C-alpha positions as CSV (number, residue, x, y, z in Angstrom):
1,M,-14.5,38.5,-15.2
2,E,-15.4,35.1,-13.8
3,K,-12.6,33.3,-12.1
4,K,-11.7,30.0,-13.7
5,R,-12.5,27.1,-11.4
6,L,-10.3,24.0,-11.2
7,Q,-12.1,21.0,-12.7
8,I,-12.7,18.4,-10.0
9,P,-12.9,14.8,-11.4
10,N,-15.0,12.2,-9.7
11,P,-12.7,9.5,-8.4
12,K,-15.6,7.0,-8.3
13,K,-16.1,7.3,-12.0
14,N,-12.4,7.2,-12.8
15,D,-10.3,4.1,-11.9
16,N,-7.1,5.8,-13.2
17,P,-7.4,9.5,-12.2
18,V,-5.2,11.9,-14.0
19,V,-2.4,13.4,-11.9
20,R,-2.5,17.1,-11.1
21,T,0.6,19.2,-10.3
22,G,0.8,22.1,-7.9
23,K,3.1,24.1,-5.6
24,I,2.9,24.6,-1.9
25,V,2.5,28.4,-1.5
26,A,1.8,28.5,2.3
27,W,2.4,26.1,5.1
28,D,1.9,26.2,8.9
29,Q,4.4,23.8,10.3
30,K,3.0,23.9,13.8
31,R,-0.6,23.4,12.9
32,G,0.1,20.9,10.1
33,F,-1.8,22.4,7.2
34,G,-1.4,24.9,4.4
35,W,-2.3,25.8,0.8
36,L,-1.1,24.6,-2.6
37,E,-1.7,26.4,-5.9
38,C,-2.9,24.4,-9.0
39,E,-3.9,26.0,-12.3
40,G,-4.4,29.4,-10.7
41,E,-6.5,28.2,-7.8
42,R,-5.6,27.6,-4.2
43,L,-6.4,24.3,-2.5
44,F,-6.4,23.6,1.2
45,V,-4.2,20.6,2.2
46,H,-3.7,18.9,5.6
47,L,-0.6,17.1,6.8
48,R,-2.4,13.8,6.9
49,E,-2.8,14.0,3.1
50,F,0.9,14.2,2.5
51,K,3.6,11.6,1.8
52,G,7.1,12.1,0.6
53,T,9.6,14.7,1.6
54,K,9.6,17.6,4.1
55,I,6.9,20.1,3.4
56,I,8.1,23.7,2.7
57,P,6.7,26.6,0.7
58,G,7.7,26.4,-3.0
59,L,7.7,22.6,-3.0
60,N,6.3,21.0,-6.2
61,V,3.8,18.3,-5.5
62,E,1.4,16.0,-7.4
63,F,-2.0,14.6,-6.4
64,P,-4.4,12.2,-8.2
65,F,-7.5,14.3,-7.9
66,V,-9.3,17.0,-5.9
67,V,-12.2,15.8,-3.7
68,G,-14.9,18.1,-2.5
69,T,-14.4,20.6,0.3
70,D,-13.7,20.5,4.1
71,I,-16.2,21.5,6.8
72,Q,-15.3,25.1,6.2
73,G,-16.1,24.9,2.5
74,R,-12.5,25.0,1.3
75,P,-11.5,23.0,-1.8
76,C,-9.1,20.2,-0.6
77,A,-6.3,18.3,-2.3
78,K,-6.2,14.6,-1.4
79,G,-3.4,12.1,-1.7
80,V,-0.7,14.8,-2.1
81,D,2.7,13.2,-3.0
82,A,5.9,15.3,-2.9
83,S,8.0,12.3,-3.8
84,L,6.6,12.2,-7.4
85,V,8.1,15.5,-8.4
86,N,11.8,16.6,-8.7
87,G,13.0,13.0,-8.6
88,S,16.6,12.1,-9.1
89,V,18.8,9.1,-9.8
90,K,20.7,8.4,-6.7
91,V,24.2,6.9,-6.5
92,M,22.9,3.4,-5.9
93,G,20.7,3.8,-9.0
94,W,23.6,4.7,-11.2
95,L,25.6,1.8,-9.8
96,Q,22.7,-0.5,-10.5
97,L,22.4,0.7,-14.1
98,A,26.2,0.3,-14.6
99,T,25.9,-3.3,-13.4
100,L,23.0,-4.0,-15.7
101,L,24.9,-2.6,-18.6
102,F,28.0,-4.7,-18.0
103,W,26.9,-7.9,-19.7
104,P,25.2,-6.3,-22.7
105,I,28.2,-4.1,-23.4
106,A,30.6,-7.0,-22.9
107,G,28.5,-9.1,-25.3
108,V,28.5,-6.4,-28.0
109,S,32.3,-6.0,-27.6
110,N,32.8,-9.7,-28.1
111,L,30.5,-9.8,-31.1
112,S,32.3,-7.4,-33.4
113,E,35.1,-4.8,-33.7
114,L,32.4,-2.3,-34.7
115,W,30.8,-2.6,-31.2
116,W,30.5,1.2,-31.0
117,I,27.7,1.1,-33.7
118,P,25.1,-0.8,-31.6
119,A,26.4,1.0,-28.5
120,S,25.6,4.4,-30.2
121,Q,22.3,3.1,-31.4
122,M,21.4,2.1,-27.8
123,I,22.3,5.6,-26.5
124,I,20.2,7.3,-29.2
125,I,17.2,5.0,-28.6
126,S,17.6,5.5,-24.8
127,I,17.4,9.3,-25.2
128,A,14.3,8.8,-27.4
129,T,12.8,6.5,-24.8
130,Y,13.4,9.0,-22.0
131,K,11.7,11.7,-24.1
132,L,8.8,9.3,-24.6
133,Y,8.4,8.9,-20.9
134,E,8.6,12.7,-20.5
135,Y,5.9,13.2,-23.1
136,D,3.7,10.5,-21.5
137,K,4.1,12.1,-18.1
138,R,3.1,15.5,-19.4
139,Q,0.1,14.0,-21.2
140,A,-1.0,12.3,-18.0
141,I,-1.0,15.6,-16.2
142,A,-2.8,17.4,-19.0
143,Y,-5.5,14.8,-19.6
144,G,-4.0,14.3,-23.1
145,W,-3.4,11.3,-25.3
146,R,-1.3,8.7,-23.6
147,V,1.5,6.7,-25.2
148,P,0.3,3.1,-25.5
149,Q,2.3,0.7,-23.3
150,T,3.1,-1.4,-26.3
151,I,5.1,1.4,-27.8
152,M,6.9,1.9,-24.6
153,Y,7.8,-1.8,-24.4
154,L,9.0,-1.8,-28.1
155,A,11.3,1.2,-27.4
156,E,12.8,-0.5,-24.4
157,M,13.2,-3.8,-26.3
158,A,14.9,-1.9,-29.1
159,G,17.6,-0.8,-26.7
160,G,16.0,2.1,-24.9
161,W,15.7,0.3,-21.5
162,P,18.6,2.3,-19.9
163,G,16.8,5.5,-20.8
164,A,13.6,4.1,-19.3
165,F,15.5,3.1,-16.2
166,I,16.6,6.7,-15.7
167,A,13.2,8.2,-16.6
168,Q,11.4,6.0,-14.1
169,R,13.5,7.3,-11.3
170,R,13.9,10.9,-12.4
171,L,10.4,11.5,-13.6
172,R,8.7,9.1,-11.1
173,H,6.7,7.6,-14.0
174,K,5.8,4.0,-14.5
175,S,7.9,3.1,-11.5
176,T,5.2,1.8,-9.2
177,K,3.0,-0.1,-11.6
178,K,3.7,-3.7,-10.9
179,S,2.4,-5.1,-14.2
180,Y,4.5,-2.7,-16.2
181,Q,7.6,-3.3,-14.0
182,S,7.4,-7.1,-14.5
183,I,7.6,-6.8,-18.3
184,F,10.2,-4.0,-18.1
185,W,12.5,-6.1,-15.9
186,G,11.8,-9.1,-18.2
187,I,13.3,-7.0,-21.0
188,I,16.4,-6.2,-19.0
189,L,16.8,-9.9,-18.0
190,L,16.7,-10.8,-21.7
191,Y,19.5,-8.4,-22.4
192,Q,21.5,-9.9,-19.6
193,V,21.1,-13.4,-20.9
194,V,22.0,-12.4,-24.5
195,G,25.0,-10.5,-23.3
196,I,26.3,-13.4,-21.3
197,D,25.6,-15.8,-24.2
198,Q,27.8,-13.7,-26.5
199,V,30.6,-13.4,-24.0
200,F,30.7,-17.2,-23.5
201,D,30.5,-18.1,-27.2
202,N,26.8,-18.7,-27.4
203,M,26.7,-21.3,-24.7
204,F,22.9,-20.9,-24.1
205,T,21.8,-20.8,-27.8
206,R,24.2,-23.7,-28.6
207,D,22.6,-25.9,-26.0
208,L,19.2,-24.8,-27.0
209,W,19.7,-25.7,-30.7
210,K,21.2,-29.0,-29.5
211,V,18.1,-29.8,-27.4
212,M,15.8,-28.7,-30.3
213,G,17.7,-30.9,-32.7
214,E,17.4,-33.9,-30.5
215,S,13.7,-33.3,-30.0
216,R,13.1,-33.3,-33.8
217,I,15.1,-36.6,-34.2
218,S,13.0,-38.2,-31.5
219,E,9.8,-37.0,-33.2
220,K,10.8,-38.6,-36.5
221,L,11.7,-41.9,-34.8
């Protein structure tokens, strides 16, 4: 029976190579090289191709593509990143999230006695958003259909940004793409402004409507 060969994409033809996952199965600490297993095939990997955590057998890793072979004809993994797998939300991350949630929660509490309804909706949508990130990450690894960024943004805008915040750190997904992060943090900023506005009796929107009203009067004159 012919052994299944790992498909090797050409990085020159793919500006956004799909991420592969694998596991370190052997590593020579003194010589700085070893082997990882991906889809049933072993790939040689050198220390210079690594970034992330300490390299040990059993470590899960990701790499964007497999490129050719070395001088001995061994398939080689390039750009291996151990920091992209087994991520976690650190203490500072949880503190940051709690800080970001303060004004939105305070605003909702000030808005109505039934504050727990929108709070519950936010929790549910955050869980759904996390699952959306999880699905998109799996699809990226499996060359599958990716979730459009517009859907991700809509889920975050609908209240799922806390779930996205956790997913980006735990799943290491969408966390380094600057264009995505700029809009993501814009959504969070919007929630902060709206929360503060509600706590301080619509001070922003009140002034905004006042300025807009004065502008319309000036246009008529």
